[in-house]
Structure formats: C-alpha cells, structure tokens
N, C-alpha and C positions, 0 to 999 in steps of 0.2 A: 419717704424719699423716693424719688422716681429713679428707676433703673434704666439707663440709656443703653442701647445696643449700638454696636459699631462693626464696621468692616474696614477694609484697607484705606478707603478714602472718605468715610463719612461717619457721623455719629447721629443716631436717630431714636426716636420713640413713637411708635405707631399705635393707634387705637382704632378699632373697627367697631361699628355699631351695625349689627345685622337686624334688618327690619323685614319682616315677611307680611306682605299685604295681600289680603284675600278679596275676591270680588264681592262676595256677599257677607252680610253681617250675621253670620251664624257660626257655630263652633266647628271649625274645619281641623284644627290641631288639637285632638284630644289628648289625654294623658299618654296613651301608648305611642303616638307619633312624637310627642314632645320628648318622651324618655328615650326613644330610639335616636332622635336627632342628637340628644345630649350624649348618648353613648358614642356616636359617630365622632362628634366634636372632641370628646375626651380621648378617643382612640388616636385621632390625627394630631392632637395638640403637642405631644412630645417631638414628633418628627419635624415640626416647624417652629419649635420653641415659642408656642402659644400658651397664654395664661387665660383661662376662662374666669370671668368675674361673676357672672350670674347665669 
C-alpha cells in the first residue's frame, strides 16, 4: 500500500531517482565512495522524512 504524505493544502507521493553520470567509462565510484554516499543519505533521511529503497 502506498503511503501518501500531506500538508495543509495537498496530498502527495514523491519518488526521486538519483542518477550519477560520469564522463568516462571507468570505475569512478569505488566501494569507499559509494559507502560514504550511503552514510550521508542515511544521515539526512530522518530530517527530511526520506525512505531509501536501494
């Protein structure tokens, strides 16, 4: 079941898809960078009522 969010004047459900595009086809985001980005996203998620799916 979808959980809708609301405020005083509207009801909404937002999904964001983050795509990081690199210029060259080489491994730019290694495991350490990926893990650090995940830590940052998990840290800010509660402040903005964000749910990370992957």
